[in-house]
BAFI-3210 file (N, C-alpha, C; in Angstrom, 3 decimals, decimal comma, padded with zeros to 6 digits):
// residues 322
n [1|2|3|4|5|6|7|8|9|10|11|12|13|14|15|16|17|18|19|20|21|22|23|24|25|26|27|28|29|30|31|32|33|34|35|36|37|38|39|40|41|42|43|44|45|46|47|48|49|50|51|52|53|54|55|56|57|58|59|60|61|62|63|64|65|66|67|68|69|70|71|72|73|74|75|76|77|78|79|80|81|82|83|84|85|86|87|88|89|90|91|92|93|94|95|96|97|98|99|100|101|102|103|104|105|106|107|108|109|110|111|112|113|114|115|116|117|118|119|120|121|122|123|124|125|126|127|128|129|130|131|132|133|134|135|136|137|138|139|140|141|142|143|144|145|146|147|148|149|150|151|152|153|154|155|156|157|158|159|160|161|162|163|164|165|166|167|168|169|170|171|172|173|174|175|176|177|178|179|180|181|182|183|184|185|186|187|188|189|190|191|192|193|194|195|196|197|198|199|200|201|202|203|204|205|206|207|208|209|210|211|212|213|214|215|216|217|218|219|220|221|222|223|224|225|226|227|228|229|230|231|232|233|234|235|236|237|238|239|240|241|242|243|244|245|246|247|248|249|250|251|252|253|254|255|256|257|258|259|260|261|262|263|264|265|266|267|268|269|270|271|272|273|274|275|276|277|278|279|280|281|282|283|284|285|286|287|288|289|290|291|292|293|294|295|296|297|298|299|300|301|302|303|304|305|306|307|308|309|310|311|312|313|314|315|316|317|318|319|320|321|322]
n.u [044,950|046,193|045,918|043,152|042,689|044,034|042,535|040,113|040,818|041,422|038,897|037,675|038,998|038,221|035,545|032,244|032,587|033,208|035,504|035,508|036,937|036,817|036,247|036,552|035,666|038,038|039,323|039,361|040,019|039,082|040,723|041,204|042,837|044,062|045,608|047,933|049,701|052,925|052,488|050,618|047,811|046,423|043,449|042,008|039,413|037,786|036,564|033,397|032,186|032,434|033,823|032,372|031,372|030,356|030,848|031,647|033,399|032,789|030,160|030,573|032,018|029,969|028,266|029,812|030,304|027,677|026,986|028,447|027,308|024,633|024,846|025,607|023,226|021,427|022,475|022,033|019,218|018,810|020,219|018,870|016,316|016,926|017,889|015,595|013,973|015,191|014,727|013,414|011,420|012,527|012,747|014,104|016,364|017,711|020,555|022,639|024,496|027,644|029,507|032,739|036,082|038,153|036,673|036,744|036,286|036,609|036,738|035,753|035,254|032,417|030,635|029,568|028,786|029,706|031,629|031,576|033,389|032,975|034,747|036,350|035,278|034,298|031,592|029,892|027,531|025,408|023,413|020,620|019,024|016,144|014,341|011,913|013,538|016,006|018,644|020,559|023,502|024,871|027,507|027,741|029,726|030,542|033,058|035,418|033,732|032,540|031,393|030,087|028,804|026,975|026,942|025,166|026,333|025,009|022,226|022,130|021,242|021,339|022,532|022,972|024,024|026,415|026,901|027,345|030,393|030,788|031,932|031,108|031,183|030,548|030,019|028,713|027,148|025,350|022,860|022,116|022,160|022,931|021,283|020,698|022,668|022,378|020,454|021,855|023,673|022,193|021,780|024,436|025,191|023,457|024,353|027,028|026,960|026,827|024,391|022,246|019,405|016,231|015,797|018,374|019,654|018,210|019,006|021,750|021,498|020,147|022,068|024,229|023,181|023,370|025,812|025,581|024,579|021,553|020,585|022,199|021,668|022,025|024,758|027,799|028,391|030,046|029,470|028,791|031,082|031,981|030,807|032,267|034,835|035,844|035,959|038,965|040,165|041,922|044,643|047,406|050,636|049,761|047,594|044,193|043,445|041,412|039,046|039,292|038,935|036,287|034,816|035,241|034,422|032,676|033,799|036,394|035,870|034,743|036,763|038,969|041,378|041,984|040,171|039,859|038,283|038,551|037,051|037,221|037,341|034,707|034,929|036,504|037,306|039,935|040,821|041,776|044,543|045,951|047,505|048,213|046,787|045,488|043,777|044,158|042,978|043,431|042,466|041,757|039,142|038,165|039,302|040,194|041,383|042,700|043,799|044,499|045,147|047,919|048,369|048,242|045,654|044,259|042,215|041,686|040,171|040,771|040,544|041,246|041,494|041,481|041,130|040,273|041,197|039,726|038,789|035,978|034,211|031,876|029,335|028,523|030,691|032,231|034,374|033,483|034,687|035,970]
n.v [013,050|014,997|013,883|013,976|016,721|017,440|016,105|017,442|020,032|019,526|018,916|021,364|022,838|021,616|022,065|023,437|023,614|024,111|024,789|024,759|025,916|024,376|024,348|022,197|021,743|020,753|020,786|022,754|025,439|027,432|029,957|031,376|033,985|035,250|038,001|039,348|041,998|041,235|038,568|035,622|033,386|030,669|029,244|026,562|025,618|023,142|023,205|022,139|022,275|024,314|027,215|027,027|025,949|024,048|025,113|027,781|029,577|029,325|030,238|032,884|033,835|033,767|035,749|038,100|038,164|038,364|040,896|042,565|041,807|042,563|045,337|045,900|045,120|046,975|049,364|048,907|049,071|051,735|053,245|052,482|053,575|056,310|056,874|056,381|058,451|060,581|060,263|061,727|061,260|059,149|055,583|053,754|051,233|049,357|047,505|046,044|046,064|046,490|046,119|046,586|045,854|046,214|046,929|049,425|050,084|052,519|053,243|055,147|056,135|058,049|059,972|057,736|056,189|054,695|056,265|055,627|055,342|054,578|053,431|053,104|051,002|050,625|051,312|050,117|050,645|049,427|050,818|051,094|053,250|054,286|055,941|056,614|056,114|056,075|054,657|054,298|053,326|053,199|053,531|053,917|055,066|054,977|056,217|055,151|055,107|056,845|057,453|058,483|057,575|057,610|054,935|052,590|049,925|048,103|047,896|048,277|050,672|053,508|056,755|060,247|060,260|061,172|063,376|061,543|060,789|060,216|060,500|060,426|059,221|058,965|057,185|057,317|055,900|056,278|055,173|056,814|059,399|061,916|062,508|061,323|061,834|064,261|063,296|061,403|063,213|064,820|062,973|062,474|065,026|065,226|063,251|063,941|066,216|065,258|064,677|063,280|061,772|060,856|058,239|057,290|057,639|055,820|053,503|053,395|053,176|050,731|048,971|049,452|048,650|045,933|045,324|044,841|042,311|041,533|039,568|039,230|039,990|042,594|043,205|044,654|044,370|043,345|042,321|039,925|039,099|038,311|035,880|034,209|034,124|031,880|030,812|029,458|028,775|030,588|031,038|032,642|032,505|031,253|032,802|033,366|035,062|035,408|034,920|037,053|039,264|038,819|038,859|041,430|043,098|045,287|047,241|047,433|048,388|050,808|052,259|052,240|053,528|054,315|052,192|049,588|048,010|045,773|044,586|042,022|042,144|041,012|037,697|037,045|035,838|036,566|036,152|033,637|031,408|029,797|026,729|024,691|021,588|022,356|024,820|027,580|029,254|031,994|034,160|037,108|037,498|039,082|041,502|042,832|045,365|046,932|049,266|049,273|050,529|050,649|048,225|046,067|044,643|042,086|040,489|038,142|036,678|034,249|032,577|029,565|027,526|024,614|023,691|021,271|021,495|021,437|020,678|021,163|020,040|021,272|020,934|019,857|018,503|017,377|015,031|012,096|011,290|008,662]
n.w [039,736|038,173|035,617|035,333|035,317|032,981|031,015|031,290|030,560|027,903|026,934|027,140|025,198|022,812|022,171|022,926|025,941|029,435|032,074|035,553|038,486|041,603|045,151|047,864|051,155|053,553|056,152|059,189|061,561|064,310|066,112|069,208|070,801|073,746|075,175|077,522|078,422|077,403|077,030|076,038|075,491|073,700|072,273|070,577|068,271|066,562|063,251|062,066|059,682|056,682|057,937|060,299|063,512|066,406|068,845|071,266|069,943|067,238|067,319|068,126|065,947|064,025|065,058|064,792|062,020|061,115|062,039|060,340|057,884|058,294|058,551|055,956|054,624|055,716|054,737|052,021|051,927|052,737|050,799|048,475|048,935|049,175|046,605|045,078|045,968|044,769|042,105|040,101|038,084|036,712|036,283|038,727|039,439|041,970|041,962|043,346|046,460|048,031|050,851|051,961|053,126|056,086|059,290|061,712|065,135|067,308|070,740|073,598|076,982|078,035|080,033|081,412|079,301|076,128|073,721|070,465|067,535|064,308|061,527|058,287|056,336|052,858|050,712|047,906|045,383|042,814|040,315|038,151|035,937|034,143|031,514|029,232|026,243|027,294|029,060|031,937|033,607|036,799|039,165|042,503|045,097|048,477|050,212|052,584|055,016|057,867|061,136|064,330|067,593|070,696|072,890|074,764|076,342|077,889|077,401|074,699|073,631|071,482|070,938|070,091|067,437|065,101|062,254|059,350|057,747|054,518|052,036|049,170|045,781|042,224|039,153|035,892|033,063|030,044|027,672|025,461|026,346|028,771|030,792|033,203|035,003|036,605|038,410|039,940|040,839|042,613|044,621|045,432|046,376|048,511|050,308|050,549|052,014|054,510|055,558|057,854|057,948|059,487|058,718|058,089|060,542|062,037|060,750|061,442|064,200|064,489|063,490|065,215|067,658|067,589|068,557|071,199|073,556|074,421|076,051|078,165|080,732|081,906|082,039|080,861|077,386|074,417|071,453|072,686|073,981|076,546|076,843|075,328|076,350|078,467|081,901|083,276|080,886|079,799|081,016|082,331|083,423|085,779|086,483|086,033|083,558|081,737|083,249|085,010|083,299|082,406|084,839|085,652|083,653|083,189|084,886|083,754|081,151|081,811|082,952|081,349|078,988|075,716|073,599|071,235|068,502|065,839|062,947|060,670|057,062|054,835|053,451|050,344|047,013|046,875|049,403|049,682|049,333|046,701|046,062|043,942|044,323|046,619|048,616|050,716|053,618|055,698|058,098|059,991|062,127|064,210|066,518|069,689|071,673|074,574|077,096|080,532|083,704|083,195|081,973|079,149|077,309|075,248|072,756|070,250|067,370|065,012|061,820|060,152|057,312|055,207|051,859|049,425|046,117|042,943|039,501|037,550|034,777|032,429|029,982|026,581|025,435|027,382|029,005|030,638|033,681|035,772]
ca.u [044,358|046,745|045,289|041,787|042,744|044,421|041,388|039,119|041,275|041,274|037,487|037,369|039,565|037,684|034,152|031,569|032,616|033,916|036,067|035,334|037,704|035,962|036,911|035,816|036,188|038,747|039,427|039,520|040,136|038,994|041,692|041,038|044,073|043,945|046,939|048,094|051,026|053,703|052,231|049,299|047,423|045,511|042,500|041,544|038,125|037,739|035,380|032,625|031,762|033,145|033,705|031,296|031,613|029,255|031,290|031,512|034,147|031,986|029,015|031,070|032,317|028,708|027,771|030,602|030,047|026,309|026,990|028,919|026,308|023,429|025,146|025,528|021,811|020,804|022,917|021,300|017,862|018,853|020,640|017,779|015,247|017,421|017,930|014,220|013,444|015,823|014,633|012,976|010,687|013,165|012,541|015,414|016,513|018,897|021,034|023,309|025,388|028,730|030,320|033,994|037,196|038,074|035,896|037,362|035,447|037,387|035,819|036,229|034,151|031,867|029,459|029,024|028,507|030,861|031,633|032,092|033,615|033,114|035,423|037,123|034,784|033,809|030,349|029,674|026,195|025,135|022,058|020,213|017,887|015,642|013,228|011,699|014,503|017,300|019,014|021,843|024,055|025,693|028,175|027,839|030,659|030,739|034,449|035,906|032,595|032,892|030,426|030,236|027,566|027,055|026,409|024,996|026,610|024,162|020,944|022,242|020,665|022,241|022,102|024,029|024,667|026,968|026,780|028,226|031,322|030,619|032,819|030,529|031,523|029,737|030,308|027,480|027,165|023,983|022,752|022,140|021,925|023,559|020,268|020,580|023,734|021,867|019,761|022,896|024,292|021,388|022,064|025,792|025,183|022,705|025,194|028,292|026,726|026,803|023,028|021,759|017,991|015,712|015,983|019,768|019,931|017,635|019,893|022,944|021,111|019,853|023,323|025,043|022,581|023,761|027,052|025,222|023,821|020,520|020,278|023,264|021,197|022,447|026,195|028,381|028,621|030,528|029,287|028,732|032,472|032,198|030,317|033,291|035,990|035,383|036,881|039,844|040,711|042,932|045,472|048,758|051,477|048,966|046,488|043,102|043,219|040,096|038,038|039,422|038,307|034,838|034,244|035,434|034,277|032,070|034,807|037,487|035,421|034,415|037,959|040,080|041,597|041,598|039,778|039,719|037,818|038,665|036,303|037,801|036,503|034,090|035,814|036,357|038,235|041,293|041,178|042,305|045,831|045,906|048,790|047,979|045,564|044,913|043,538|044,264|042,390|043,843|041,870|041,410|037,722|037,843|040,326|039,798|042,543|042,515|044,806|043,922|046,127|049,240|048,457|047,635|044,839|043,819|041,539|041,536|039,659|041,197|040,033|042,138|040,827|042,116|040,159|040,759|040,854|039,549|038,259|034,763|033,917|030,454|029,102|028,271|031,907|033,016|034,668|033,072|035,807|035,538]
ca.v [014,392|015,701|013,353|014,495|018,126|017,515|015,707|018,511|021,142|019,106|019,044|022,783|023,354|020,972|022,380|024,326|023,133|025,044|024,204|025,622|025,507|024,213|024,094|021,330|021,914|019,606|020,949|024,142|025,700|028,766|030,151|032,570|034,286|036,309|038,491|040,214|042,570|040,582|037,133|035,269|031,980|030,438|028,136|026,153|024,941|022,526|023,459|020,965|022,595|025,535|028,393|026,736|024,966|024,010|025,678|029,231|030,369|029,337|031,116|034,257|034,151|034,064|037,037|039,178|038,191|038,844|042,345|043,169|041,550|043,354|046,721|045,925|045,076|048,239|050,360|048,629|049,600|053,197|053,784|052,244|054,544|057,651|057,018|056,459|059,769|061,544|059,704|062,774|060,710|057,954|054,298|053,437|049,870|049,104|046,177|045,392|046,887|045,698|046,740|045,845|046,428|046,062|047,931|049,774|050,752|053,108|053,521|055,870|056,366|059,398|060,086|056,419|055,479|054,558|056,983|054,700|055,903|053,517|053,945|052,154|050,275|051,299|050,717|050,352|050,247|049,474|051,318|051,312|054,148|054,352|056,843|056,605|055,236|056,319|053,768|054,678|052,470|054,011|052,956|054,903|054,575|055,723|055,885|055,290|055,522|057,158|058,166|058,128|057,567|057,197|053,577|051,976|048,511|047,236|047,624|048,469|051,945|054,375|058,143|061,175|059,890|062,337|063,366|060,532|061,174|059,121|060,752|059,712|059,496|058,151|057,196|056,982|055,811|056,207|054,629|057,876|060,689|062,080|063,128|060,694|062,292|065,143|062,507|060,915|064,377|065,189|061,987|062,700|066,248|064,930|062,495|064,639|067,211|064,582|064,708|062,041|061,945|059,909|056,883|056,914|057,518|054,547|052,479|053,311|052,702|049,305|048,245|049,591|047,911|044,537|045,137|044,382|041,071|041,903|038,437|039,067|040,310|043,855|043,400|045,204|043,385|043,725|041,138|038,724|038,701|037,625|034,504|033,452|033,964|030,981|030,639|028,302|028,496|031,569|031,193|033,107|032,503|030,843|033,735|033,211|036,403|035,404|035,089|038,417|040,179|038,604|039,270|042,872|043,688|046,610|048,135|047,636|049,268|052,130|052,949|052,114|054,626|053,980|050,812|049,466|046,756|045,662|043,478|041,710|042,303|039,767|036,866|037,051|034,891|037,014|035,737|032,273|031,209|028,542|026,063|023,430|020,862|022,851|026,247|027,866|030,490|032,483|035,489|037,609|037,838|040,067|041,784|043,831|045,744|048,084|049,461|049,629|050,516|050,418|046,877|045,924|043,443|041,878|039,240|038,059|035,437|034,015|031,356|028,950|026,379|023,994|023,195|020,529|022,252|020,592|021,299|020,519|020,368|021,270|021,148|018,618|017,816|016,957|013,611|011,571|010,647|007,785]
ca.w [039,682|037,028|034,407|035,264|034,922|031,580|030,199|031,340|029,731|026,521|026,573|026,993|023,956|021,626|021,901|023,882|027,318|030,301|033,289|036,715|039,663|042,778|046,433|048,775|052,508|054,115|057,604|059,601|062,991|064,891|067,187|070,040|071,527|074,742|075,536|078,697|078,217|076,347|077,023|075,515|075,482|072,577|072,374|069,252|068,158|065,243|062,430|061,662|058,321|056,313|058,793|061,237|064,569|067,368|070,107|071,472|068,964|066,020|067,558|068,144|064,552|063,367|065,550|064,199|060,580|060,908|062,249|059,097|056,839|058,569|058,199|054,492|054,241|056,098|053,765|050,780|052,051|052,804|049,507|047,528|049,172|048,867|045,153|044,585|046,291|043,877|040,754|039,166|036,956|036,183|036,948|039,284|039,941|042,791|041,560|044,475|047,258|048,605|051,894|051,951|053,858|057,545|060,014|062,984|066,126|068,390|071,837|074,774|077,918|078,025|080,904|081,705|078,055|075,255|072,460|069,460|066,208|063,308|060,339|057,505|055,163|051,657|050,214|046,482|044,940|041,377|040,090|036,763|035,798|032,771|031,239|027,790|025,588|027,916|030,162|032,508|034,651|037,691|040,330|043,578|046,106|049,716|050,495|053,962|055,837|059,249|061,964|065,740|068,360|072,093|072,944|076,074|076,097|078,715|076,734|073,257|073,191|070,739|070,871|069,703|066,178|064,422|060,807|058,771|056,692|053,568|050,900|048,027|044,389|041,317|037,719|035,184|031,601|029,535|026,319|024,449|026,982|030,079|031,631|034,511|035,894|037,669|039,423|040,837|041,459|043,778|045,663|045,927|047,177|049,729|051,241|050,764|053,057|055,808|056,069|058,454|058,228|060,469|058,215|058,233|061,970|062,448|060,195|062,273|065,526|064,401|063,326|066,415|068,764|067,502|069,299|072,534|073,703|075,387|076,929|079,143|082,072|082,495|082,103|079,648|076,335|073,101|070,616|073,513|074,191|077,822|076,727|074,611|077,239|079,522|083,035|083,253|079,559|079,415|082,211|082,025|084,632|086,927|086,721|085,073|083,024|081,114|084,295|085,539|082,346|082,417|086,126|085,846|082,329|083,317|085,467|082,810|080,079|082,357|083,447|080,404|078,059|074,348|073,309|069,790|067,912|064,390|062,360|059,375|055,876|054,355|052,649|048,891|046,399|047,164|050,759|049,621|048,670|045,963|045,856|043,252|044,692|047,867|048,783|052,143|054,129|057,015|058,221|061,319|062,175|065,246|067,528|070,683|072,475|075,450|078,139|081,823|084,804|082,608|081,410|077,831|077,143|073,875|072,402|068,796|066,800|063,640|061,213|059,170|056,700|054,045|050,885|048,271|044,920|041,773|038,299|037,068|033,381|032,094|028,561|025,832|025,009|028,536|029,150|031,932|034,363|036,868]
c.u [044,863|046,105|043,886|041,778|043,085|043,268|040,357|039,546|041,170|039,846|037,114|037,830|038,854|036,233|033,565|031,466|033,400|034,392|035,962|036,140|036,776|036,808|035,996|036,461|036,826|038,804|039,605|039,513|039,880|040,020|041,404|042,326|043,828|045,343|046,869|049,526|051,755|053,421|050,815|049,067|046,356|044,649|041,966|040,196|037,981|036,443|034,710|032,097|032,492|032,805|032,585|031,783|030,484|029,607|031,156|032,268|033,402|030,786|029,436|031,412|031,045|028,147|028,490|030,326|028,642|026,211|027,394|027,872|025,053|023,649|025,100|024,070|021,101|021,208|022,211|019,919|017,860|019,215|019,525|016,675|015,691|017,449|016,535|013,627|014,026|015,669|014,192|012,323|011,313|012,680|013,909|015,409|017,818|019,354|021,679|024,130|026,427|029,523|031,598|035,074|037,049|037,338|036,542|036,364|036,342|036,428|036,516|035,031|033,730|030,573|028,775|028,658|029,808|030,660|032,327|032,225|033,890|033,743|036,014|036,490|034,341|032,588|030,154|028,308|026,091|023,665|021,816|018,979|017,436|014,469|013,100|012,698|015,903|017,507|020,413|022,238|025,028|026,311|028,349|028,723|030,702|032,105|034,808|034,816|033,042|031,739|030,636|028,888|027,881|026,307|026,340|025,193|025,800|022,882|020,976|021,687|021,737|021,672|023,269|024,760|025,151|026,687|027,816|029,120|031,379|031,437|032,320|031,084|030,627|030,275|029,077|027,728|025,738|023,982|022,819|021,903|022,681|022,568|020,242|021,615|023,236|021,126|020,761|023,585|023,535|021,667|023,433|025,843|024,510|023,594|026,516|028,162|026,705|025,420|022,624|020,301|017,517|015,918|017,418|020,149|019,390|018,488|021,108|022,616|020,843|021,124|024,149|024,503|022,977|025,090|026,756|024,470|022,797|020,220|021,282|022,875|021,822|023,927|026,687|028,660|029,192|030,499|029,210|030,106|032,679|031,650|031,335|034,488|035,536|036,414|037,704|040,507|041,825|043,759|046,885|049,536|050,664|047,792|045,438|042,701|041,844|038,993|038,087|038,730|036,790|034,210|034,332|035,214|033,708|033,080|035,904|037,077|035,190|035,650|039,135|040,194|041,107|041,298|039,501|039,279|038,024|037,919|036,833|036,813|035,865|035,047|035,472|037,320|039,684|041,748|041,865|043,630|045,818|047,311|048,536|046,693|044,874|044,732|043,464|043,629|042,953|043,351|041,623|039,969|037,477|039,060|039,855|040,996|042,212|043,617|044,117|044,984|047,501|049,432|047,696|046,911|044,439|043,128|041,333|041,001|040,116|040,586|041,021|041,457|041,610|041,017|040,888|040,274|040,777|038,996|037,069|034,487|032,418|030,288|028,996|029,527|032,790|033,226|034,257|034,226|035,290|035,704]
c.v [015,159|015,234|013,903|015,936|018,256|017,141|016,817|019,687|020,794|019,244|020,490|023,303|022,807|021,328|023,249|023,710|024,129|024,328|025,209|025,070|025,464|023,986|023,247|021,407|020,623|019,683|022,421|024,297|027,169|028,843|031,463|032,774|035,468|036,705|039,410|040,701|041,788|039,092|036,853|033,771|031,807|029,210|027,839|025,452|024,441|022,865|022,138|021,095|023,879|026,717|028,254|025,739|025,074|024,676|027,184|030,073|030,436|030,251|032,579|034,717|034,522|035,412|038,200|039,295|038,721|040,351|043,057|043,018|042,389|044,830|046,888|045,976|046,381|049,365|050,156|049,278|051,123|053,813|053,636|053,282|055,957|057,879|057,162|057,841|060,853|061,160|060,718|062,205|059,496|056,722|053,819|052,031|049,753|047,674|045,418|046,421|046,002|046,536|045,929|046,604|046,218|047,220|048,168|050,497|051,218|053,564|054,267|056,139|057,832|059,401|058,743|055,599|055,308|055,413|056,081|055,435|054,763|054,112|052,787|051,605|051,193|050,554|051,105|049,819|050,386|049,816|051,466|052,200|054,208|055,318|056,944|055,639|055,390|055,342|054,136|053,697|053,290|053,159|054,076|054,325|055,528|055,305|056,144|055,855|055,772|057,883|057,734|058,222|057,220|055,885|053,089|050,474|047,566|046,882|047,872|049,774|052,819|055,783|058,991|060,775|061,145|062,257|062,408|061,146|060,016|059,300|060,093|060,172|058,623|058,241|056,668|056,912|055,582|055,758|055,720|059,253|060,724|062,643|062,560|061,218|063,285|064,390|061,972|062,077|064,837|064,248|062,238|063,942|066,020|064,242|063,205|065,692|066,583|064,536|063,337|062,262|060,858|058,471|056,415|056,757|056,206|053,388|052,289|052,755|051,202|048,484|048,283|048,763|046,442|044,272|044,533|043,067|041,292|040,798|038,291|039,523|041,536|044,029|043,958|044,094|044,056|042,462|039,848|038,207|037,917|036,204|033,604|033,161|033,170|030,875|029,368|028,028|029,450|031,937|031,555|033,231|032,207|031,740|033,546|034,596|036,490|035,638|036,495|039,415|040,058|039,151|040,771|043,655|045,103|047,620|048,445|048,569|050,694|052,928|052,886|053,357|054,234|052,491|050,715|048,067|046,836|044,420|043,253|041,872|040,973|039,001|036,986|036,011|035,275|036,604|034,377|032,249|029,833|028,002|024,701|022,772|021,395|024,366|026,533|029,219|030,789|033,916|035,829|038,091|039,040|040,272|042,924|044,106|046,953|048,103|049,904|049,478|050,085|049,003|046,822|044,585|043,319|040,539|039,244|036,690|035,352|032,710|030,872|027,702|025,909|023,425|022,371|021,245|021,325|021,372|020,498|020,991|020,294|021,584|019,833|017,847|017,393|015,446|013,167|010,801|009,769|008,452]
c.w [038,471|035,733|034,230|034,791|033,450|030,658|030,151|030,479|028,254|026,051|026,344|025,641|022,718|021,330|022,974|025,267|028,145|031,546|034,414|037,882|040,865|044,017|047,304|050,147|053,011|055,634|057,933|061,105|063,287|066,019|067,900|070,827|072,461|075,179|076,747|078,681|077,120|076,231|076,523|075,631|074,408|072,822|070,977|069,334|066,721|064,529|062,070|060,238|057,944|057,212|059,814|062,279|065,578|068,686|070,178|070,449|067,634|066,147|067,524|066,731|063,800|063,774|064,879|062,704|060,283|061,102|060,963|057,996|057,042|058,262|056,684|054,033|054,576|055,149|052,426|050,813|052,029|051,459|048,476|047,688|048,826|047,353|044,569|044,828|045,388|042,407|039,706|037,908|036,311|036,938|037,418|039,864|040,713|042,503|042,711|045,239|047,913|049,592|052,013|052,712|055,348|058,190|061,377|063,879|067,270|069,480|072,963|075,675|077,881|078,837|081,144|080,485|077,277|074,010|071,445|068,130|065,244|062,056|059,541|056,254|054,029|051,133|048,755|046,078|043,426|041,165|038,592|036,742|034,348|032,686|029,725|027,159|026,182|029,068|030,634|033,608|035,482|038,788|041,350|044,674|047,289|050,256|051,947|054,870|057,269|059,926|063,403|066,435|069,803|072,241|074,387|075,909|076,968|077,974|075,228|072,742|072,544|070,719|070,380|068,441|065,463|062,928|060,225|057,699|055,697|052,290|049,612|046,681|043,516|039,903|036,997|033,686|031,120|028,080|025,255|025,050|028,295|031,087|033,045|035,502|036,944|038,764|040,436|041,540|042,687|044,943|046,290|046,815|048,522|050,756|051,517|051,850|054,443|056,402|056,594|058,803|059,175|060,020|058,422|059,694|062,511|061,964|061,095|063,649|065,514|064,280|064,603|067,567|068,748|068,200|070,659|072,474|074,794|076,383|078,059|080,541|082,696|082,678|080,775|078,636|075,096|072,258|071,439|073,884|075,481|077,811|076,038|075,509|078,458|080,647|082,881|081,925|079,143|080,642|081,783|083,330|085,884|087,246|085,628|084,565|082,366|082,119|084,870|084,607|082,394|083,691|086,354|084,549|082,395|083,845|084,452|081,675|080,572|082,732|082,486|079,538|076,681|074,221|071,819|069,388|066,402|063,936|060,953|058,238|055,499|053,446|051,167|048,319|046,680|048,564|050,777|048,863|048,021|045,752|045,222|043,704|045,940|047,818|050,275|052,474|055,503|057,147|059,680|061,287|063,065|066,127|068,419|071,573|073,335|076,502|079,414|082,892|084,305|082,081|080,082|077,718|075,672|073,701|070,898|068,402|065,351|063,133|060,163|058,624|055,486|053,149|049,822|047,019|043,718|040,609|037,806|035,650|033,142|030,617|027,812|025,461|026,173|028,511|030,541|032,558|035,481|038,211]
res [m|l|a|a|v|l|v|l|h|g|a|v|m|s|g|p|a|s|a|t|v|t|r|t|f|s|s|g|t|f|t|a|r|l|s|y|d|a|k|s|v|a|l|n|e|k|m|t|a|p|l|t|s|a|g|p|l|g|s|f|n|g|t|v|r|n|f|y|a|n|l|n|a|n|l|d|a|a|i|s|q|e|l|a|q|n|a|n|g|y|s|v|k|f|n|y|g|l|l|n|g|p|m|n|l|a|m|a|t|e|n|g|l|l|r|v|t|l|s|g|p|t|y|t|a|s|v|t|g|s|k|s|i|v|t|c|d|s|i|v|t|l|n|s|i|s|f|s|f|l|y|n|p|i|n|g|a|v|q|g|v|t|q|a|q|l|n|p|t|q|s|t|s|c|s|n|s|l|e|f|i|p|v|l|g|d|f|i|n|h|w|a|a|g|l|v|n|s|q|t|a|s|l|l|a|n|s|a|a|q|i|s|n|a|a|n|g|g|q|y|q|l|f|g|l|t|s|v|i|r|p|g|q|y|v|i|d|g|v|d|v|g|a|y|i|v|n|n|f|t|y|l|l|s|t|s|g|a|m|n|i|t|i|g|a|p|l|t|t|a|s|y|v|d|t|g|p|y|s|y|l|n|a|t|v|f|s|f|n|f|t|n|a|a|h|n|y|g|f|a|l|t|e|a|a|v|y|n|q|g|t|v|c|s|g|p|n|c|t|n|l|p]
***
């Protein structure tokens, strides 16, 4: 492997060739850990492909990751439309949007429903505006997004969406004019006021509804959590704590005090630790903690994977290695 890397680097230095570090999936494991007070039990599920498995933990991982991705997509659509409405004669192109950072959902019971407060992530959008010979590139950032809503975990219905705290900022550079800045200024003022119009409320409702699993037949759901916690798999001191949580999920949610869900940030290159020929991933996908009758309960899903790391050379001066 060392010889191959050296040859590739030599090719890069001698002409128009480039070397790219690649990762090839080797192995991985999903781990679910259920805790009861100071004790816990863990269950592993082997990955069959990168961050994928055929079992319940792999399915749950997909549900949680999709929730984050769908919220990102919904924000993309809302921001794109809001910017277009404030274009003032400019041609506005939405380039991309990125939602990042861990997401926290704090929950408390309220009149038979759950008051959910979502907070934590930051959203960054890249926008290009042009008019005549003027072209401006802007970065719009919604910092530490926060809003709350009443949520029916049985059918996924959302109501009582509060004004979103989005803390927007922007930076703009133009080719030969600063005319585009007022356009972004209108957008910033619109969101800084916490204005939640019908489109934005619909966005939040659509995203929040994904917390529920409508196929569960009228039982409380949080991302299909009770489908992941299987009877007989989470036994602590001879007590099937997993079965107790599943069988009493509605009661526990209705009578618990503070409840908290944390969803891990999307994976980036910074999520991996490189150590020569290998690259390692260890990340927390989901955690749920609550207290009921003076007892502390928790459930967390983590993912760990190992990748073989290599170098690929591309270009006319690359050496073909066996």
